[in-house]
Structure formats: structure tokens, C-alpha cells
C-alpha positions in Angstrom: 88.6 -120.5 -27.1 85.2 -120.7 -25.4 86.7 -121.2 -21.9 87.9 -117.6 -22.0 84.3 -116.5 -21.6 83.5 -118.9 -18.8 83.5 -117.2 -15.3 84.5 -120.6 -13.8 87.8 -120.5 -15.6 88.7 -117.2 -14.0 87.5 -118.5 -10.6 89.9 -121.4 -10.9 92.8 -119.0 -12.0 92.3 -116.7 -9.1 92.0 -119.5 -6.6 95.3 -121.0 -7.9 97.3 -117.9 -7.2 99.6 -117.7 -4.2 99.1 -114.9 -1.7 101.3 -112.6 -3.7 100.3 -114.0 -7.1 99.2 -111.9 -10.0 97.0 -113.1 -12.9 98.3 -111.5 -16.1 96.2 -111.7 -19.3 97.3 -110.5 -22.7 93.8 -109.7 -24.1 93.1 -108.8 -27.7 89.5 -107.7 -27.4 87.4 -107.5 -30.6 85.1 -105.1 -28.7 85.5 -102.9 -25.6 82.6 -104.8 -24.0 84.9 -107.9 -23.8 87.4 -105.9 -21.7 84.7 -104.4 -19.5 83.1 -107.9 -19.0 86.5 -109.4 -18.0 87.5 -106.5 -15.6 84.1 -106.5 -14.1 84.2 -110.3 -13.5 87.7 -110.1 -12.0 86.6 -107.3 -9.7 83.6 -109.3 -8.6 85.9 -112.4 -7.9 88.6 -110.5 -6.1 87.0 -107.4 -4.6 89.9 -105.5 -6.2 90.2 -103.2 -9.2 92.2 -104.6 -12.1 95.1 -102.8 -13.7 94.8 -102.5 -17.5 97.6 -101.3 -19.7 97.3 -100.6 -23.4 100.2 -101.4 -25.7 100.9 -98.4 -28.0 100.3 -99.3 -31.6 98.4 -102.5 -30.7 94.8 -103.4 -29.7 96.1 -105.6 -27.0 95.3 -104.8 -23.4 97.4 -106.3 -20.6 95.1 -107.1 -17.6 96.5 -107.6 -14.1 94.4 -109.0 -11.3 95.2 -110.1 -7.8 93.5 -111.0 -4.6 95.0 -107.9 -3.0 95.3 -104.3 -4.1 97.7 -103.7 -7.0 100.1 -100.8 -7.0 99.0 -97.5 -8.6 100.3 -97.1 -12.1 102.0 -93.9 -11.0 104.5 -96.1 -9.2 105.9 -97.0 -12.6 106.6 -93.4 -13.5 110.3 -93.7 -12.6 110.6 -96.6 -15.1 108.9 -94.5 -17.8 111.2 -91.6 -17.1 114.3 -93.8 -17.2 113.2 -95.4 -20.5 112.6 -92.0 -22.0 116.0 -90.6 -20.8 117.9 -93.6 -22.2 115.8 -94.1 -25.4 114.6 -97.5 -24.2 111.5 -98.8 -26.1 109.3 -100.5 -23.5 107.2 -101.9 -26.2 110.0 -104.3 -26.9 109.1 -106.1 -23.6 106.1 -107.7 -25.4 108.6 -109.5 -27.7 110.3 -111.3 -24.8 
């Protein structure tokens, strides 16, 4: 939809978040320039870096943005270790 390339849409999304709110976008970019445009826009709107996670085996990118600093991805390392030790496929989370 065309509104997904409208900066005003994202301004409204960010202004609607609570103090601890996080905007989460499941993006299927046709080109990397779309991802860079979005993360650049969100950075401009929030003053904060976005967190982008790729889904193994998929082109999807999960983009997290907030009006506050987001945790470093290394904070998720214990989850990854637990999943690996117990043979849990975290990719199944996208099916929920």
C-alpha cells in the first residue's frame, strides 16, 4: 500500500506509542534501499537507531523502533543459547 512509503504515516505511528512502546514492522523489502529508507526515516523521527533482525531462510526483516534506545541484540544471546541447547526453532515464532 502507498501509505507505507509516506513519512507522515510513520510520524503518526511513532506519536501513538506509549512511553515504553515499540513499533514493530515485518518488512518484505523488494530492494535494500527500501529497508535503508525506512530505518533512516525512523532514526530521523526518533533520534534512535532501529533494530533490524533478518529471518533465516526468508527475505523478511523485522524492524523495531522506539522513542528511546532499544536493547543491544547481544542481550538476546541467552535466549539463542537456550534455544540451541534445547533444539528450539526460533523461526517458528513467526508462525504465531
